[in-house]
C-alpha positions in Angstrom: 3.8 -1.8 40.6 3.2 -5.5 39.8 -0.5 -6.5 40.0 -1.3 -9.1 42.6 -1.9 -12.5 41.3 -4.9 -14.5 42.6 -4.1 -18.0 43.9 -6.1 -20.8 45.5 -5.7 -20.7 49.3 -6.1 -23.3 52.1 -5.0 -23.9 55.7 -1.3 -24.3 56.0 -0.2 -28.0 55.7 -3.6 -29.3 54.6 -2.7 -29.6 50.9 0.4 -31.7 51.8 -1.3 -33.8 54.3 -4.2 -34.5 52.0 -2.1 -35.6 49.1 0.2 -37.6 51.4 -2.9 -39.3 52.8 -4.2 -40.2 49.3 -0.8 -41.5 48.2 -0.4 -43.7 51.3 -3.8 -45.3 50.5 -3.1 -46.1 46.8 -0.7 -49.0 47.1 -1.9 -52.3 45.6 -0.6 -55.8 46.0 -1.8 -59.0 44.6 -5.3 -57.7 43.8 -5.7 -56.0 47.1 -5.7 -52.4 48.2 -3.0 -52.0 50.8 -3.2 -48.8 52.8 -0.3 -47.7 54.9 -2.1 -48.7 58.1 1.0 -49.8 60.0 1.3 -46.2 61.2 -1.2 -43.3 61.8 -2.1 -41.3 58.7 -2.9 -37.7 59.7 -6.4 -36.5 58.7 -7.4 -33.2 57.1 -9.3 -30.5 59.0 -12.9 -30.4 58.0 -13.7 -26.7 58.4 -11.8 -23.4 58.1 -12.3 -19.7 58.4 -10.3 -17.3 56.2 -10.2 -13.5 56.7 -9.2 -10.5 54.7 -10.2 -6.9 54.1 -11.6 -5.4 50.9 -11.3 -1.7 50.0 -13.6 -1.3 46.9 -13.2 2.1 45.3 -16.1 1.5 43.0 -19.0 -0.9 42.9 -17.7 -4.4 42.2 -18.7 -8.0 41.5 -16.9 -11.1 42.6 -17.3 -14.9 42.9 -15.9 -17.1 45.6 -14.9 -20.2 43.7 -14.6 -23.4 45.8 -15.0 -27.2 45.5 -16.0 -27.1 49.2 -19.2 -25.9 50.8 -19.8 -22.9 53.0 -20.6 -19.2 53.0 -19.0 -15.8 53.5 -19.5 -12.7 55.6 -18.9 -9.3 54.0 -19.5 -7.0 56.9 -22.4 -8.5 58.9 -24.2 -10.1 56.0 -24.0 -13.7 54.7 -23.3 -14.6 51.1 -23.2 -17.9 49.2 -20.2 -19.3 47.4 -19.9 -20.1 43.7 -22.2 -17.3 42.7 -21.7 -13.8 41.3 -21.9 -11.3 44.2 -22.4 -7.6 43.9 -21.0 -5.1 46.4 -21.3 -1.3 46.5 -18.1 0.7 46.9 -16.8 0.7 50.4 -14.7 -1.1 53.0 -15.5 -4.7 54.1 -14.2 -7.2 56.6 -14.3 -10.5 54.8 -14.7 -14.0 56.4 -14.9 -17.1 54.2 -16.1 -20.2 56.1 -15.8 -23.5 54.4 -16.1 -27.2 55.1 -15.2 -30.3 53.1 -16.0 -33.8 54.2 -14.0 -35.4 51.3 -11.1 -33.2 50.3 -9.8 -30.2 52.1 -11.3 -26.7 52.2 -9.9 -24.2 49.7 -11.1 -21.2 47.7 -10.2 -18.8 44.9 -11.2 -15.1 44.3 -10.0 -13.0 41.5 -11.7 -9.7 41.4 -10.6 -6.1 41.0 -10.5 -5.3 44.7 -10.2 -8.7 46.3 -7.9 -11.6 45.4 -7.0 -14.7 47.4 -3.2 -15.0 48.1 -0.8 -15.4 51.0 -2.0 -12.1 52.6 -5.1 -13.8 53.8 -5.3 -15.0 57.4 -6.4 -18.4 58.7 -8.5 -17.8 61.8 -9.6 -21.4 62.3 -10.2 -23.0 65.7 -8.4 -22.1 68.9 -4.9 -21.8 67.2 -3.2 -18.4 66.7 -4.1 -16.6 63.5 -1.7 -17.6 60.7 -1.1 -16.9 57.0 -2.9 -19.2 54.6 -1.0 -21.4 52.2 -0.8 -21.5 48.4 0.9 -23.6 45.7 2.3 -21.9 42.5 0.5 -24.5 40.3 -3.0 -23.3 41.3 -3.9 -19.9 39.9 -7.0 -20.4 37.8 -10.6 -20.7 38.8 -10.7 -24.0 36.8 -8.1 -25.6 39.0 -8.7 -28.0 41.8 -6.1 -28.3 44.5 -7.4 -31.8 45.4 -6.1 -33.0 42.0 -2.3 -33.1 42.1 -0.8 -31.3 39.0 1.2 -34.1 37.3 2.3 -33.9 33.7 1.7 -36.7 31.2 3.5 -38.0 28.2 2.4 -40.8 25.9 4.8 -43.8 25.8 5.1 -46.4 23.1 6.1 -50.1 23.8 9.3 -51.3 22.2 7.7 -54.6 21.5 4.3 -56.4 21.8 4.5 -60.2 21.6 2.0 -63.1 21.9 2.8 -65.3 24.8 1.2 -67.3 27.6 -2.3 -66.8 26.1 -2.1 -63.0 25.8 0.0 -60.1 24.8 3.2 -59.0 26.5 4.0 -55.3 26.3 7.6 -54.2 26.8 8.1 -50.5 27.2 11.9 -50.8 27.3 12.4 -49.2 30.7 10.7 -48.8 34.1 7.7 -46.4 34.0 4.9 -45.1 36.2 1.6 -44.0 34.8 -2.0 -44.7 33.8 -3.0 -47.4 31.2 -5.9 -47.3 28.9 -7.3 -50.5 27.5 -8.1 -49.7 23.9 -9.3 -53.0 22.4 -10.9 -55.9 24.3 -13.8 -58.4 23.8 -17.1 -57.1 25.1 -18.8 -58.8 28.0 -15.7 -60.6 29.0 -13.3 -60.3 31.9 -9.8 -59.0 31.4 -6.6 -59.5 33.4 -3.6 -57.1 33.4 -0.4 -58.3 35.1 2.2 -55.6 35.7 5.9 -56.4 36.1 9.2 -54.6 36.7 10.7 -57.7 35.1 9.5 -60.0 32.3 9.4 -62.9 34.8 7.0 -61.0 37.1 4.6 -59.9 34.3 4.2 -63.5 33.1 3.8 -65.0 36.6 0.2 -64.3 37.7 -0.7 -64.5 40.6 2.8 -64.3 42.1 3.3 -60.8 40.5 2.8 -58.0 43.0 0.4 -55.9 40.9 -2.4 -57.4 38.8 -6.0 -56.6 38.1 -8.8 -59.0 37.3 -11.4 -56.8 35.6 -15.0 -57.9 35.3 -17.3 -56.9 32.4 -18.3 -53.3 32.5 -14.9 -52.2 33.9 -13.4 -48.7 33.4 -10.9 -49.1 30.6 -8.7 -46.2 32.1 -6.6 -47.7 34.8 -4.9 -45.5 37.4 -1.1 -45.0 37.6 1.0 -48.0 38.4 4.6 -49.1 38.0 5.6 -51.2 35.1 8.1 -52.0 32.4 6.1 -55.0 31.2 2.3 -55.6 31.1 0.7 -58.9 30.2 -2.9 -58.7 29.0 -5.4 -61.6 28.8 -9.1 -62.0 28.3 -11.4 -64.9 29.3 -11.7 -66.2 25.8 -8.1 -65.5 24.7 -9.1 -62.7 22.4 -6.4 -60.0 22.2 -6.5 -57.2 24.8 -4.7 -54.1 23.6 -3.7 -51.0 25.5 -1.8 -47.7 25.5 0.1 -46.1 28.4 1.3 -42.7 29.6 4.2 -41.6 31.7 3.0 -39.6 34.7 5.6 -37.3 36.3 6.3 -34.3 38.3 7.4 -31.5 36.0 10.7 -30.5 37.6 13.7 -30.1 35.4 17.3 -31.1 36.3 19.6 -28.2 37.0 22.6 -30.5 37.5 24.6 -32.4 35.0 27.7 -34.7 35.1 29.8 -36.0 32.3 33.3 -37.6 32.5 35.5 -39.8 30.4 34.1 -42.9 32.0 30.9 -43.8 30.1 29.8 -46.3 32.8 29.8 -43.4 35.3 27.8 -41.2 32.9 25.2 -43.9 32.4 25.0 -44.5 36.2 24.3 -40.7 36.6 21.5 -40.9 34.0 19.9 -44.0 35.5 20.1 -42.5 39.0 18.5 -39.3 37.8 15.7 -41.2 36.0 15.1 -43.4 39.1 14.9 -40.3 41.2 12.4 -38.5 39.0 10.2 -41.6 38.9 10.0 -41.5 42.8 9.6 -37.7 42.9 5.9 -37.3 43.1 3.4 -35.7 45.6 6.1 -36.5 48.1 9.1 -38.7 47.9 8.3 -42.4 47.4 10.7 -45.2 48.4 9.8 -47.2 45.2 7.2 -46.9 42.5 6.0 -50.5 42.8 6.8 -51.5 46.4 6.2 -50.0 48.8 5.0 -46.9 47.0 4.9 -45.2 50.4 6.7 -42.3 51.9 9.4 -43.4 54.4 11.4 -40.9 56.3 14.8 -42.7 55.9 14.3 -42.9 52.2 13.2 -39.3 52.0 16.3 -38.2 54.0 18.5 -39.3 51.2 16.1 -38.1 48.6 16.4 -34.6 50.0 20.2 -34.7 49.5 19.7 -35.8 45.9 17.2 -33.0 45.4 19.7 -30.3 46.4 22.3 -31.7 44.0 20.0 -32.5 41.0 17.1 -30.0 40.7 17.0 -28.1 44.0 13.2 -28.0 44.4 12.3 -26.8 47.9 8.5 -27.5 47.3 8.7 -31.3 47.3 11.0 -31.3 50.3 8.4 -29.3 52.2 5.6 -31.4 51.0 7.4 -34.6 52.2 8.3 -33.2 55.6 4.8 -31.9 56.2 3.3 -35.3 55.1 5.6 -37.3 57.3 5.4 -35.0 60.3 1.6 -35.0 60.2 0.0 -33.7 63.3 0.5 -34.2 67.0 0.0 -35.9 69.4 2.5 -38.6 68.4 1.8 -42.1 69.5 4.5 -43.9 67.4 7.7 -43.0 65.7 7.6 -41.7 62.1 6.8 -44.8 60.0 7.1 -46.6 63.5 10.9 -46.5 63.1 13.0 -44.9 65.8 15.8 -43.9 63.5 13.3 -42.4 61.0 12.1 -39.9 63.6 15.7 -38.8 64.1 16.2 -38.5 60.3 13.2 -36.3 60.0 14.5 -33.9 62.6 17.9 -33.8 60.8 16.2 -33.2 57.5 14.5 -30.0 58.8 17.9 -28.5 59.6 19.4 -29.6 56.2 16.4 -27.9 54.5 17.0 -24.7 56.4 20.7 -24.7 55.8 20.3 -25.3 52.1 17.5 -22.8 51.5 17.5 -20.3 54.4 13.8 -20.7 54.7 13.2 -19.9 58.3 9.5 -19.3 57.7 8.9 -23.0 57.0 10.8 -23.9 60.2 8.6 -21.5 62.2 5.4 -23.0 60.7 6.3 -26.6 61.8 8.3 -25.8 64.9 5.6 -26.7 67.4 5.0 -30.0 65.7 8.7 -30.8 65.5 9.1 -30.1 69.2 6.2 -32.5 69.9 7.9 -35.2 67.9 11.1 -34.6 69.7 9.4 -34.8 73.1 7.9 -38.1 72.0 11.3 -39.4 70.9 12.9 -38.5 74.2 10.0 -39.9 76.2 10.9 -43.3 74.9 14.5 -43.3 76.0 15.8 -45.1 79.1 17.4 -43.7 82.2 20.7 -43.1 80.4 19.0 -41.3 77.6 19.4 -44.2 75.2 17.1 -45.2 72.4 15.7 -48.6 73.3 13.0 -50.6 71.7 9.5 -50.0 73.3 6.2 -51.7 72.3 5.3 -50.6 68.8 8.9 -49.5 67.9 10.9 -50.8 64.9 14.6 -50.5 65.3 15.7 -50.6 61.6 19.1 -49.0 60.9 19.6 -51.2 57.8 18.7 -54.6 56.3 21.8 -56.2 57.8 22.8 -59.3 59.8 22.8 -57.8 63.3 21.1 -58.3 66.6 18.6 -55.4 66.9 17.1 -56.3 70.3 19.9 -54.8 72.3 21.0 -51.2 72.6 22.4 -50.1 69.2 25.1 -47.4 69.2 24.0 -46.2 65.8 20.6 -45.2 67.2 22.3 -43.2 70.0 24.5 -41.3 67.6 21.3 -40.4 65.5 19.6 -39.2 68.7 22.7 -37.2 69.6 22.5 -35.5 66.2 18.8 -34.8 66.8 19.6 -33.1 70.1 22.2 -31.0 68.3 19.8 -30.1 65.5 17.0 -29.1 67.9 19.4 -26.8 69.7 20.3 -25.0 66.5 16.7 -24.7 65.5 15.7 -23.4 68.9 18.3 -20.7 68.5 16.9 -19.9 65.1 13.4 -19.6 66.7 14.7 -17.3 69.5 14.2 -20.0 72.2 16.5 -21.3 74.9 18.7 -24.1 73.4 20.5 -25.1 76.6 18.4 -28.1 77.3 19.1 -29.6 73.9 22.8 -28.9 74.3 22.9 -30.4 77.7 21.1 -33.5 76.4 23.6 -33.9 73.6 26.6 -33.5 75.8 25.4 -36.0 78.4 24.4 -38.5 75.7 27.8 -38.2 74.0 29.6 -38.8 77.3 27.5 -41.9 77.9 28.1 -43.2 74.4 31.8 -42.8 74.7 31.9 -44.5 78.0 29.6 -47.5 77.1 30.2 -48.1 73.4 33.7 -46.9 72.5 36.5 -49.5 72.7 39.8 -47.7 72.9 41.9 -50.8 72.4 40.6 -51.6 68.9 39.5 -48.0 68.1 35.8 -48.6 67.2 32.2 -48.5 68.4 30.3 -51.7 69.2 26.7 -52.5 70.0 25.1 -54.3 72.9 23.2 -57.5 72.0 20.0 -58.6 73.7 21.9 -61.1 75.8 24.4 -58.4 77.0 27.2 -59.5 74.8 28.9 -57.2 72.2 28.7 -57.1 68.5 30.6 -55.0 66.0 28.8 -53.6 63.0 29.8 -51.0 60.5 26.8 -48.8 61.2 27.8 -46.8 64.3 31.3 -46.4 63.1 30.0 -44.9 59.8 27.7 -42.5 61.7 30.6 -41.5 64.0 32.4 -40.2 60.9 29.5 -38.9 58.9 28.0 -36.8 61.8 31.5 -35.6 63.0 30.8 -37.3 66.3 34.5 -38.0 67.1 37.7 -36.0 66.6 40.2 -36.7 63.7 42.4 -39.0 65.7 39.5 -41.4 66.4 38.2 -41.0 62.8 41.5 -42.4 61.6 41.3 -45.3 64.0 37.8 -46.2 63.0 38.7 -46.1 59.3 41.5 -48.6 59.9 39.6 -50.8 62.3 36.2 -50.9 60.5 35.7 -48.9 57.3 38.6 -50.5 55.4 38.4 -53.9 57.2 36.8 -57.0 55.8 36.3 -58.5 59.2 32.7 -57.2 59.6 29.6 -57.9 57.7 29.5 -55.8 54.5 26.6 -53.6 53.6 24.5 -54.7 50.6 21.8 -52.0 50.3 22.5 -48.8 48.4 20.7 -47.1 51.3 23.3 -47.6 54.0 26.1 -47.9 51.5 25.6 -44.3 50.7 26.4 -43.4 54.3 29.6 -45.6 54.2 30.6 -43.9 50.9 30.1 -40.5 52.5 32.4 -41.6 55.4 35.0 -42.6 52.8 34.6 -39.2 51.0 35.2 -37.4 54.3 38.3 -39.6 54.8 39.5 -38.1 51.5 39.4 -41.4 49.7 37.2 -40.6 46.6 39.1 -43.1 44.5 37.7 -46.0 46.5 34.2 -44.3 46.2 34.6 -44.1 42.4 35.6 -47.8 42.2 32.6 -48.8 44.3 30.1 -46.7 42.3 31.4 -48.4 39.2 31.3 -51.8 40.7 27.9 -51.6 42.6 25.8 -49.4 40.4 27.6 -50.5 37.2 26.9 -54.1 38.2 23.2 -53.4 38.2 23.5 -51.9 34.7 25.4 -54.9 33.4 22.4 -57.0 34.5 20.0 -54.9 32.5 18.8 -52.4 35.1 17.0 -49.3 33.7 16.5 -48.0 37.2 18.3 -48.5 40.5 17.3 -51.5 42.6 16.4 -51.6 46.3 19.4 -53.9 46.9 22.0 -55.6 44.8 24.1 -58.7 45.5 26.5 -59.5 42.7 26.4 -63.2 43.7 22.6 -63.6 43.7 20.8 -65.5 41.0 18.1 -63.8 39.0 15.5 -65.5 41.1 17.2 -64.5 44.4 17.6 -60.9 43.1 13.9 -60.5 42.4 12.7 -62.0 45.7 12.4 -60.1 49.0 10.2 -60.0 52.1 9.0 -63.6 51.5 7.6 -62.6 48.1 8.8 -64.0 44.8 9.0 -60.5 43.3 9.3 -58.4 46.4 12.4 -56.5 45.5 11.8 -53.0 44.2 13.7 -52.5 41.0 13.2 -48.7 41.1 14.1 -47.4 44.5 14.9 -43.7 45.3 17.5 -44.6 47.9 19.7 -45.9 45.1 20.2 -42.4 43.7 23.2 -41.7 46.0 25.8 -41.2 43.2 24.0 -37.9 42.3 24.9 -36.6 45.8 28.3 -38.1 45.9 29.4 -36.7 42.6 28.1 -33.2 43.2 29.0 -32.9 46.9 32.4 -34.6 47.0 33.7 -35.1 43.5 32.8 -31.6 42.4 33.1 -30.5 46.1 30.2 -28.0 46.1 28.9 -27.4 49.6 27.3 -24.5 51.6 29.4 -23.0 54.3 26.6 -20.7 55.5 22.8 -20.8 55.6 21.2 -20.6 52.1 24.6 -20.6 50.3 25.4 -17.1 51.5 28.9 -18.5 51.3 29.9 -21.8 49.8 33.0 -23.8 48.9 34.0 -25.7 45.8 36.5 -28.2 47.1 36.8 -30.9 44.4 38.3 -34.4 44.7 38.4 -35.8 41.2 39.9 -39.1 42.2 40.8 -40.9 38.9 38.8 -38.6 36.7 40.8 -36.7 34.1 37.9 -35.1 32.3 34.7 -33.7 33.9 32.1 -31.2 32.8 29.5 -30.7 35.5 26.9 -28.3 36.7 25.9 -28.3 40.4 22.9 -26.4 41.8 23.3 -23.9 44.6 20.5 -21.7 46.0 19.5 -19.2 43.2 22.3 -20.4 40.9 24.8 -23.0 39.8 28.4 -23.8 39.9 30.1 -25.1 36.7 33.1 -27.3 37.0 35.2 -28.2 34.0 38.3 -30.4 34.2 40.2 -31.1 30.9 43.8 -31.2 29.6 45.3 -30.6 33.0 43.3 -27.4 33.6 40.5 -26.8 36.1 37.9 -24.1 35.4 35.2 -23.1 37.9 32.5 -20.6 37.5 29.6 -19.7 39.9 26.6 -17.7 38.8 26.1 -16.3 42.4 28.6 -14.5 44.7 29.9 -16.0 48.0 31.9 -18.9 46.6 35.5 -20.0 47.3 37.4 -22.5 45.2 39.7 -24.6 47.5 42.2 -26.6 45.4 45.8 -27.6 45.6 46.2 -26.1 49.0 45.1 -22.6 47.8 41.9 -20.6 48.0 40.4 -18.6 45.1 37.5 -16.2 45.4 34.6 -17.0 43.0 33.0 -13.8 41.9 29.6 -14.2 40.2 29.9 -15.2 36.6 33.7 -14.9 36.5 35.7 -18.0 35.6 38.6 -19.1 37.7 41.2 -21.3 36.0 44.0 -23.2 37.7 46.4 -26.0 36.9 44.9 -29.4 37.8 47.0 -31.3 40.4 
């Protein structure tokens, strides 16, 4: 029998909410601290009560280790924390009561007869008793769950040059991590100017991140984004530094290599970009905004499942974004971002089979859904209310009217809530009825049969045609095949309507093309769009890319000279596209109990790829006109050339490539 392992314990969700809270308050811009105050940041609970039973066969000694304050009951007697406690042999009901005014209450016990782990019960407040929570990283009495367990690696600049009255450090690629000032004149002020580009690092005070440090400063500076750092002192004497790469220690499971070296490099750059933004939760960008946005996270979850398949960061991100009811605004104040968060919960469950997580957040998710539907109009449509932000995309479109894309997202949320309600053993009929009625209204009010497309209502009551609802109609299987083909001809492959310029919404359009069976066009676009960034020297994927923009225009955004993020998680879409559609790996049942490998190689003639599935991988090898597929878990089916082949675990299936 395996011996139980002691772990730090806390109230479920508090670890995630605490670290999300800290992250959202660490952003800096132009010498200012810039907390995410445009939406509510959920607070931590101050006090908790944990319960367990101890059956001591012999006299025993134990210590309740905690960074919080409090006490414990063993039986009817009180005991202090952080002291060695003696107990005669016997049976004890144990209650540990803690409070923490700065962090979140947590504790650790590792003794012969009592260990903290998931078997403990949280009996806090007037809520039902529930299991406590743990994280695998915290299993030593020396740990502190309030300190996130990043890893660090020293990095060396590729060059250090004297320029503009100081030293310019170039680390060769985008990084995130702490900086230590190692040499500087005493009793003088020092300035550090950080830049994703050389231009930014040399343009104080227009750069987004800089520090003016007065004498007596702490030479160890907290983690920031940079490729370049310009150092200066008041007198002009040299200021030298060293830096570390701060990262989440998750290793890639996936790999992708083909005969096109540009595609291979795009894969590598997307992976690196994604790792930089994989932290306590998913960031949008490591410089700006350095916040957690639901829309960005939605796409990050997909990349997760097709790169390193780590459920923990998905759960941390969902818990951080979901926060705690009551809800007074949409997630990140954006209507579509609330709908994405609902959709993300189903995606997580379908990928992992983790119904326990859904059960833990179900009441909060229902509260969010109730808030979402309370903001709709008499026809059940998403409309802009005070405090709402209708986003959809950075695109030339009137967002003051009723946007069809928003309604399709809400329809999908109704559908998802129905499926989750069934999973939770609850009546799903109200969700199904809402979805059916909303779909009927959308088809009546926004579908134009003559041209075969969806349009939006502008604020003045006139119509506008954008790509967005038509993309969603295909991506979310909103319409039957006959209408899909008409939308493809009328909108997807038409140049009549404003093109999408962000990798964010372009991913959705490329997914629609993949579902249309046109992976060759997707290949071409990946090479053109992501490859175009690499040709311009990108070491990470940018927030947006316009091939016609000048360098100055490319760096500017949001009215700021260097407002564009040059390391944005939503640019990592090729990881998902190549794993999901090129290699064709997708679950066909919850938790990959069954799955298909339905590859579409487009123009590729050679591929060697590994794609994660739950508890295993699928290996796809295309070379010399032969396709070889092997899965390390059962339940798979290769669908290729009009035929189906069973994939038994660890057995290779080889067919002629068509």
